[in-house]
NUSEPA-15508 format. One line per 4 residues: for each residue x, y, z of C-alpha. Coordinates in Angstrom, 2 decimals. Layout:
X Y Z ~ ...
//
This chain:
-7.38 13.85 21.09 ~ -7.29 16.09 24.14 ~ -4.84 18.72 25.33 ~ -3.88 16.78 28.49
-1.05 14.36 29.31 ~ -0.01 11.91 26.64 ~ -1.47 8.44 27.29 ~ 0.56 6.53 24.72
0.20 5.97 20.98 ~ -3.39 5.78 19.73 ~ -2.84 3.09 17.11 ~ -6.46 3.19 15.95
-6.02 6.87 15.13 ~ -2.70 6.21 13.39 ~ -4.40 3.49 11.35 ~ -7.19 5.90 10.37
-4.60 8.47 9.32 ~ -2.71 5.83 7.32 ~ -5.91 4.83 5.51 ~ -6.81 8.45 4.73
-3.27 9.29 3.60 ~ -3.13 6.21 1.37 ~ -6.47 7.04 -0.23 ~ -5.55 10.71 -0.66
-2.21 9.89 -2.30 ~ -3.93 7.37 -4.57 ~ -6.25 10.14 -5.78 ~ -3.42 12.68 -6.09
-0.89 10.28 -7.61 ~ -1.24 11.40 -11.24 ~ -1.28 15.06 -10.26 ~ 1.91 14.73 -8.21
3.59 12.63 -10.92 ~ 2.83 15.39 -13.44 ~ 4.52 17.98 -11.20 ~ 7.74 15.97 -11.03
10.65 17.89 -12.60 ~ 13.19 17.70 -9.74 ~ 15.67 16.12 -9.14 ~ 14.91 14.39 -12.47
11.65 14.66 -14.45 ~ 10.85 10.95 -14.28 ~ 7.16 11.43 -13.45 ~ 6.97 9.03 -10.50
7.03 11.07 -7.28 ~ 3.32 10.63 -6.57 ~ 3.50 6.92 -7.26 ~ 6.57 6.48 -5.05
5.07 8.40 -2.13 ~ 1.83 6.43 -2.45 ~ 3.66 3.09 -2.45 ~ 5.70 4.12 0.61
2.69 5.15 2.70 ~ 0.75 2.12 1.49 ~ 3.55 -0.19 2.65 ~ 3.60 1.52 6.06
-0.18 1.21 6.35 ~ -0.13 -2.48 5.38 ~ 2.57 -3.26 7.98 ~ 0.63 -1.41 10.68
-2.64 -3.20 9.93 ~ -0.93 -6.59 9.76 ~ 0.48 -6.12 13.29 ~ -2.50 -4.52 15.03
-3.08 -7.76 16.91 ~ 0.44 -7.64 18.39 ~ -0.16 -4.59 20.57 ~ 0.08 -0.85 19.89
3.82 -0.49 20.35 ~ 4.70 -3.34 18.00 ~ 2.18 -2.11 15.43 ~ 3.64 1.40 15.52
7.19 0.07 15.24 ~ 6.17 -1.98 12.20 ~ 4.56 1.14 10.69 ~ 8.00 2.75 10.52
9.71 -0.45 9.38 ~ 7.09 -1.02 6.69 ~ 7.76 2.44 5.28 ~ 11.50 1.73 5.23
11.12 -1.61 3.45 ~ 8.50 -0.39 0.99 ~ 10.06 2.96 0.04 ~ 10.53 3.69 -3.65
12.40 6.51 -5.31 ~ 14.08 9.58 -3.86 ~ 10.87 11.02 -2.42 ~ 9.70 7.68 -1.04
12.96 7.03 0.80 ~ 12.91 10.51 2.35 ~ 9.27 10.06 3.32 ~ 10.03 6.68 4.90
12.59 8.32 7.17 ~ 10.04 10.96 8.17 ~ 7.39 8.36 9.00 ~ 9.97 6.34 10.92
11.02 9.38 12.94 ~ 7.40 10.12 13.84 ~ 6.88 6.52 14.96 ~ 10.06 6.61 17.07
8.99 9.83 18.82 ~ 5.54 8.46 19.61 ~ 7.10 5.30 21.04 ~ 9.49 7.31 23.21
6.81 9.29 25.06 ~ 6.30 9.39 28.82 ~ 3.00 9.77 30.62 ~ 3.21 13.42 31.67
3.79 14.87 28.20 ~ 1.06 16.87 26.48 ~ -0.46 15.42 23.31 ~ 0.18 18.61 21.34
3.85 18.75 22.34 ~ 4.43 15.09 21.45 ~ 3.10 15.39 17.91 ~ 4.84 18.74 17.34
8.15 17.21 18.37 ~ 7.40 14.20 16.15 ~ 6.98 16.49 13.14 ~ 10.16 18.40 14.05
12.16 15.18 14.37 ~ 10.72 14.00 11.04 ~ 11.95 17.18 9.37 ~ 15.37 16.94 11.02
15.70 13.28 10.00 ~ 14.80 14.09 6.40 ~ 17.47 16.80 6.15 ~ 20.04 14.50 7.77
19.25 11.68 5.35 ~ 19.88 13.72 2.20 ~ 23.46 14.04 1.01 ~ 23.02 17.62 -0.27
19.77 19.20 0.95 ~ 18.13 21.58 -1.53 ~ 15.53 24.20 -0.60 ~ 12.29 24.47 -2.53
11.68 20.74 -2.12 ~ 9.70 18.48 0.20 ~ 12.36 19.19 2.83 ~ 11.39 22.86 2.88
7.69 22.10 3.08 ~ 8.20 19.64 5.93 ~ 10.35 22.11 7.86 ~ 7.71 24.84 7.54
5.06 22.44 8.81 ~ 7.22 21.44 11.78 ~ 7.90 25.05 12.72 ~ 4.20 25.92 12.66
3.39 22.82 14.71 ~ 6.00 23.74 17.30 ~ 4.66 27.28 17.62 ~ 1.05 26.14 17.99
1.96 23.45 20.52 ~ 3.61 26.07 22.71 ~ 0.19 27.58 23.40 ~ -1.32 26.12 26.62
-4.74 25.39 25.10 ~ -3.39 23.65 21.98 ~ -4.88 20.28 21.08 ~ -3.41 17.72 18.71
-5.89 18.68 16.00 ~ -4.86 22.32 16.33 ~ -1.21 21.37 15.84 ~ -1.90 19.43 12.65
-4.19 22.18 11.33 ~ -1.34 24.67 11.78 ~ 1.18 22.28 10.23 ~ -1.00 21.53 7.20
-1.74 25.22 6.57 ~ 1.95 26.13 6.81 ~ 2.84 23.30 4.43 ~ 0.37 24.55 1.83
1.80 28.07 2.10 ~ 5.37 26.77 1.82 ~ 4.44 24.71 -1.22 ~ 3.30 27.79 -3.12
6.70 29.41 -2.49 ~ 8.81 26.48 -3.76 ~ 9.18 27.92 -7.30 ~ 10.74 31.02 -5.75
13.41 28.87 -4.10 ~ 14.14 26.41 -6.90 ~ 14.53 28.01 -10.36 ~ 13.92 24.72 -12.15
10.36 24.68 -10.77 ~ 9.74 28.26 -11.88 ~ 11.02 27.47 -15.37 ~ 8.67 24.50 -15.60
5.71 26.41 -14.17 ~ 5.05 23.98 -11.31 ~ 5.40 23.63 -7.55 ~ 7.54 20.88 -6.04
6.07 17.41 -6.47 ~ 7.41 15.99 -3.20 ~ 6.22 19.08 -1.37 ~ 2.75 18.59 -2.82
2.83 15.00 -1.55 ~ 3.67 16.27 1.95 ~ 0.64 18.60 1.89 ~ -1.60 15.70 0.86
-0.34 13.65 3.82 ~ -0.71 16.49 6.35 ~ -4.20 17.26 5.06 ~ -5.05 13.60 5.71
-3.69 13.91 9.26 ~ -5.86 16.99 9.84 ~ -8.91 15.12 8.55 ~ -8.16 12.11 10.78
-8.05 14.32 13.87 ~ -10.78 16.85 13.14 ~ -13.07 15.18 10.61 ~ -12.71 18.24 8.38
-11.15 18.38 4.95 ~ -8.87 21.43 4.63 ~ -10.06 24.04 2.14 ~ -7.24 25.07 -0.25
-6.36 28.75 -0.34 ~ -6.94 30.50 -3.70 ~ -3.23 30.28 -4.49 ~ -3.22 26.49 -4.08
-6.49 25.60 -5.80 ~ -4.68 25.19 -9.11 ~ -2.27 22.82 -7.47 ~ -4.99 20.83 -5.72
-7.42 20.54 -8.63 ~ -5.46 20.96 -11.82 ~ -2.70 18.79 -13.21 ~ -0.10 21.26 -14.49
1.73 20.54 -17.71 ~ 5.44 21.39 -17.37 ~ 6.71 23.76 -20.00 ~ 8.82 22.35 -22.85
12.50 21.78 -22.37 ~ 12.48 19.50 -19.32 ~ 12.88 16.08 -20.86 ~ 15.49 13.77 -19.41
18.90 14.49 -20.78 ~ 22.44 13.19 -20.54 ~ 23.50 16.05 -18.24 ~ 22.85 14.15 -14.99
23.62 10.59 -13.87 ~ 22.01 7.93 -16.04 ~ 20.87 5.47 -13.37 ~ 18.86 5.39 -10.17
20.16 2.75 -7.77 ~ 18.25 1.61 -4.70 ~ 18.88 -1.23 -2.28 ~ 18.26 -2.40 1.25
21.43 -2.82 3.27 ~ 22.20 -4.94 6.31 ~ 25.13 -3.08 7.86 ~ 26.35 -1.80 11.23
25.67 1.86 11.95 ~ 29.41 2.56 12.04 ~ 29.77 1.60 8.36 ~ 27.26 4.16 7.12
29.39 7.37 7.22 ~ 31.97 5.77 4.90 ~ 29.18 4.53 2.64 ~ 27.69 8.03 2.43
31.06 9.55 1.54 ~ 31.75 6.95 -1.14 ~ 28.32 7.28 -2.78 ~ 28.43 11.08 -2.61
31.53 10.95 -4.77 ~ 29.81 8.75 -7.34 ~ 26.67 10.76 -8.06 ~ 23.87 12.86 -6.60
20.39 12.64 -5.03 ~ 21.94 10.56 -2.26 ~ 19.60 9.45 0.51 ~ 20.51 6.91 3.21
17.89 6.18 5.86 ~ 17.28 3.58 8.53 ~ 19.19 2.38 11.56 ~ 19.76 -0.54 13.92
21.38 -2.61 11.20 ~ 18.87 -2.05 8.37 ~ 19.23 0.78 5.84 ~ 17.59 1.93 2.63
19.95 3.50 0.12 ~ 19.08 5.68 -2.88 ~ 21.48 7.41 -5.26 ~ 21.72 8.58 -8.88
24.95 7.45 -10.54 ~ 26.56 6.62 -13.87 ~ 28.56 3.68 -12.48 ~ 26.02 1.18 -11.12
28.69 -1.38 -10.27 ~ 30.63 1.05 -8.12 ~ 27.49 1.98 -6.16 ~ 26.67 -1.65 -5.44
30.30 -2.39 -4.54 ~ 30.13 0.45 -2.01 ~ 27.14 -1.30 -0.48 ~ 28.99 -4.62 -0.38
31.92 -2.93 1.36 ~ 29.54 -1.64 4.03 ~ 27.47 -4.79 4.54 ~ 24.97 -6.97 2.65
22.92 -5.21 -0.03 ~ 19.70 -6.89 -1.13 ~ 16.53 -6.09 -3.08 ~ 18.70 -4.09 -5.49
16.69 -2.00 -7.97 ~ 18.33 -0.19 -10.90 ~ 16.41 2.17 -13.18 ~ 17.89 3.63 -16.35
16.47 7.15 -16.67 ~ 16.61 6.97 -20.46 ~ 13.98 4.21 -20.24 ~ 11.56 6.22 -18.09
8.05 6.67 -19.54 ~ 8.50 10.41 -20.06 ~ 11.00 9.73 -22.85 ~ 8.19 8.10 -24.83
10.50 5.24 -25.79 ~ 8.77 1.91 -26.41 ~ 8.69 -0.38 -23.35 ~ 10.68 -3.59 -23.22
8.99 -6.20 -25.41 ~ 6.37 -8.17 -23.50 ~ 4.18 -10.85 -24.99 ~ 1.24 -13.00 -24.05
-1.29 -12.81 -21.23 ~ -0.96 -13.91 -17.63 ~ -3.15 -13.98 -14.55 ~ -1.94 -12.86 -11.11
-4.06 -14.35 -8.31 ~ -3.95 -13.86 -4.55 ~ -4.35 -17.18 -2.68 ~ -5.25 -17.54 1.01
-3.92 -21.08 1.56 ~ -1.55 -23.72 0.25 ~ -4.32 -25.68 -1.45 ~ -5.76 -22.56 -3.07
-2.23 -21.60 -4.16 ~ -1.97 -24.93 -5.94 ~ -5.39 -24.57 -7.59 ~ -4.56 -21.17 -9.06
-1.04 -22.22 -10.07 ~ -2.30 -25.36 -11.78 ~ -4.69 -23.16 -13.77 ~ -1.73 -21.11 -15.01
-1.76 -18.13 -12.64 ~ 1.23 -16.49 -11.01 ~ 0.23 -16.72 -7.35 ~ 0.80 -14.20 -4.56
0.18 -15.55 -1.07 ~ -2.28 -13.59 1.05 ~ -5.28 -14.08 3.26 ~ -6.54 -12.76 6.63
-3.74 -11.06 8.53 ~ -1.39 -11.36 5.56 ~ -2.79 -9.26 2.75 ~ -0.25 -8.50 0.00
1.08 -4.99 -0.36 ~ 0.96 -2.86 -3.48 ~ 4.67 -3.51 -3.94 ~ 4.21 -7.28 -3.84
1.43 -7.20 -6.42 ~ 3.41 -4.82 -8.60 ~ 6.42 -7.15 -8.43 ~ 4.20 -10.07 -9.46
2.80 -8.14 -12.43 ~ 6.33 -7.24 -13.50 ~ 7.50 -10.83 -13.03 ~ 4.89 -12.00 -15.55
6.76 -10.22 -18.37 ~ 3.44 -10.25 -20.23 ~ 1.86 -7.63 -22.47 ~ -1.52 -8.25 -20.81
-2.16 -9.14 -17.18 ~ -5.38 -9.95 -15.33 ~ -5.30 -9.55 -11.54 ~ -7.60 -11.49 -9.20
-7.30 -9.91 -5.70 ~ -9.83 -12.36 -4.19 ~ -10.35 -10.14 -1.14 ~ -12.30 -6.91 -0.72
-9.48 -5.03 1.04 ~ -6.97 -6.11 -1.64 ~ -8.99 -4.77 -4.59 ~ -7.86 -1.17 -4.06
-4.24 -2.23 -3.60 ~ -4.40 -4.25 -6.82 ~ -5.86 -1.32 -8.76 ~ -2.97 0.98 -7.79
-0.43 -1.73 -8.61 ~ -2.10 -2.12 -12.01 ~ -1.99 1.62 -12.76 ~ 1.65 1.75 -11.70
2.57 -1.16 -13.97 ~ 0.78 0.47 -16.87 ~ 2.63 3.74 -16.30 ~ 6.05 2.14 -15.71
6.05 -0.52 -18.42 ~ 3.07 0.03 -20.68 ~ 1.61 -3.32 -19.58 ~ -2.14 -3.61 -20.13
-3.56 -4.62 -16.74 ~ -7.15 -5.34 -15.72 ~ -8.22 -5.90 -12.12 ~ -11.31 -8.07 -11.71
-12.85 -7.04 -8.36 ~ -13.10 -10.54 -6.89 ~ -13.89 -10.20 -3.18 ~ -13.65 -13.87 -2.23
-11.34 -16.75 -3.06 ~ -14.20 -18.72 -4.62 ~ -15.01 -15.83 -6.97 ~ -11.41 -15.97 -8.14
-11.67 -19.70 -8.77 ~ -14.84 -19.16 -10.81 ~ -13.21 -16.41 -12.87 ~ -10.11 -18.54 -13.43
-12.27 -21.38 -14.73 ~ -13.50 -19.30 -17.70 ~ -10.16 -17.61 -18.45 ~ -9.24 -18.10 -22.11
-5.91 -16.56 -23.25 ~ -6.79 -17.18 -26.89 ~ -9.62 -14.67 -27.08 ~ -9.38 -10.88 -27.14
-8.21 -9.31 -23.89 ~ -11.31 -7.18 -23.33 ~ -13.57 -10.15 -24.05 ~ -11.63 -12.38 -21.67
-11.83 -9.77 -18.92 ~ -15.54 -9.33 -19.53 ~ -16.25 -13.06 -19.27 ~ -14.15 -13.44 -16.12
-15.75 -10.39 -14.51 ~ -19.29 -11.53 -15.33 ~ -18.63 -15.01 -13.96 ~ -17.18 -13.63 -10.72
-20.08 -11.24 -10.22 ~ -22.65 -14.00 -10.72 ~ -20.91 -16.24 -8.20 ~ -22.69 -15.99 -4.84
-20.26 -16.66 -2.02 ~ -20.27 -17.53 1.65 ~ -18.07 -18.93 4.41 ~ -18.02 -20.39 7.91
-15.73 -19.15 10.67 ~ -15.50 -19.02 14.47 ~ -15.84 -15.78 16.44 ~ -12.56 -14.71 18.06
-14.25 -12.26 20.42 ~ -17.60 -10.88 21.49 ~ -19.01 -8.56 18.85 ~ -22.15 -7.18 17.25
-22.93 -8.54 13.78 ~ -25.68 -8.24 11.20 ~ -27.19 -11.38 12.75 ~ -27.00 -10.02 16.31
-24.47 -10.28 19.10 ~ -22.01 -13.16 19.02 ~ -19.79 -14.52 21.77 ~ -16.25 -15.83 21.55
-16.36 -19.34 20.12 ~ -19.69 -18.95 18.32 ~ -19.85 -20.31 14.78 ~ -20.54 -17.56 12.25
-21.99 -17.96 8.78 ~ -21.00 -15.42 6.15 ~ -23.26 -14.66 3.18 ~ -21.99 -12.28 0.48
-19.50 -10.73 2.91 ~ -21.90 -10.17 5.86 ~ -22.17 -12.21 9.06 ~ -25.68 -13.57 8.59
-25.87 -16.68 10.79 ~ -24.82 -17.36 14.41 ~ -24.83 -20.90 15.80 ~ -23.02 -23.46 17.89
-22.35 -26.18 15.30 ~ -20.19 -25.90 12.18 ~ -22.31 -28.19 10.04 ~ -25.67 -26.61 10.90
-24.35 -23.12 10.26 ~ -22.73 -24.23 6.99 ~ -25.96 -25.81 5.71 ~ -27.89 -22.66 6.62
-25.39 -20.64 4.56 ~ -25.91 -23.05 1.66 ~ -29.70 -22.76 2.03 ~ -29.53 -19.00 1.67
-27.10 -19.08 -1.24 ~ -29.20 -21.68 -3.10 ~ -32.50 -19.86 -2.49 ~ -32.12 -18.09 -5.83
-31.16 -21.31 -7.63 ~ -27.84 -22.56 -8.88 ~ -26.15 -25.21 -10.99 ~ -22.80 -25.68 -9.27
-21.73 -25.56 -5.61 ~ -18.03 -25.26 -4.82 ~ -16.82 -26.17 -1.32 ~ -13.30 -25.24 -0.23
-12.12 -26.95 2.95 ~ -9.89 -24.92 5.28 ~ -6.98 -25.78 7.54 ~ -9.32 -26.13 10.54
-11.31 -28.76 8.62 ~ -8.20 -30.88 8.30 ~ -10.01 -34.17 7.86 ~ -12.50 -32.66 5.41
-15.52 -33.80 7.42 ~ -17.30 -30.45 7.27 ~ -16.92 -30.21 3.49 ~ -18.01 -33.83 3.08
-21.09 -33.28 5.25 ~ -22.05 -30.21 3.23 ~ -21.55 -32.05 -0.05 ~ -23.86 -34.80 1.18
-26.43 -32.23 2.26 ~ -26.45 -30.61 -1.19 ~ -26.80 -33.99 -2.93 ~ -29.76 -34.83 -0.67
-31.63 -31.50 -0.79 ~ -30.60 -30.28 -4.26 ~ -29.96 -33.41 -6.31 ~ -29.75 -31.58 -9.65
-26.97 -29.29 -8.42 ~ -23.40 -30.40 -9.07 ~ -20.88 -30.26 -6.19 ~ -17.08 -29.98 -6.28
-14.86 -30.07 -3.19 ~ -11.32 -28.68 -2.91 ~ -8.76 -28.65 -0.11 ~ -7.90 -24.97 0.13
-5.87 -24.92 3.34 ~ -7.00 -21.37 4.21 ~ -6.72 -20.14 7.80 ~ -9.63 -18.91 9.98
-12.33 -20.20 7.63 ~ -13.01 -23.96 7.91 ~ -15.19 -23.70 4.82 ~ -15.61 -21.41 1.82
-18.69 -21.79 -0.36 ~ -19.83 -20.56 -3.75 ~ -22.91 -21.07 -5.88 ~ -22.86 -20.49 -9.64
//
């Protein structure tokens, strides 16, 4: 981005930052979790910050087609709705403040000034959200970054990349000093976990703008590359509140000051963020009922989440008893939902433009109440999300979770067909994975716009044939393109063709025509036809 007047939010750049930040936090999650000793050593700060940014990213991507302003507004709202834990709720308020500042810009403002003010407002919002701000935490790191950004932006030649470079460098320096400000960190021999998460996010912003990955200074290499082991003596104890309470709250802004005062008297680690009638509340208390009653007095609490610290994984207590094995499958249409459900899966609705978030998949895994869970993401972009949800479930509850990297709905159906709960878990996963990998898949869709594909340039309205995830055929007729896709998939042989009719093939004529074509040209190949109801793809195809 240039140093000139601000031309409005660059949503593509924000989306790139969100992707980089999500990936970076996924990689740093275990490291940040291991640093977590404040405010309670529950070992989940990295996970919570990852889930918060991931939720913001998912909301942004889902609304990219609604215009840049709506997408950016949903970025902030997604963070608010998806926030987990003390650090996640604070981070959601920071991301929301940045989004609000970008949306409030006018045309004659300089890029560098806009982003510097966004970082400053994020820091201010974070301090305002916390009941009792403590230095040596992510608040301190964020404030140092904002100050450096403001100073750099004041220089006439400053570009946006320069501002984020200065902010990221200042954050890394502030992180190293956190043990000097918070004795608990010094005693444990670590830097602040939330502060480390902030440096990961700012480093991702610098990479998004400059293409360079920041090089850690010698004093931060240990933090960036080594997972510290806190010194003994920092297990959870009965000295602090026993429960973490979180909930979303529908309430007027005027009710929030009273709510803050009431909750502050009940416990600590109070964070209340949001606005315009929707709030996210986090507090540590001994009296869960009183905290929820305070929410009821203010408005309508929902999505209430209560965690007993004595049951956190760091206590090494056995997890709640879970038995059996379940499958969680993502379905892209009502018919596909029914197919997976009838086969015994717990189904999460997804599909193009509505991919499930990490939080939704994690909730589904937890809902299974099973000792072993197999996840079928059935979409390439959902595989990574599923893997993080699986790792989080394993860490939180000790559930054994395997993600089979199914990249198409028909691969998921094939894997589900060989699922056998009675055999050993590893063997079942192996059989399902092998079946999915040996299932060649394709699809037929219609181009929404002019674009360049692997098969050449297509125009809006052209019929596109997909083979193994790539656009390989361009034509004008659904049936001819579909049979060409089948020809390519069957070139290497096959015993079974599965055809899944979509919502745009409401009468099933396309699927029926393809079934007849297979019976005529490949008479020894079996054909099955399902009504999947998926959007955007009139036909899904697989060959086994």
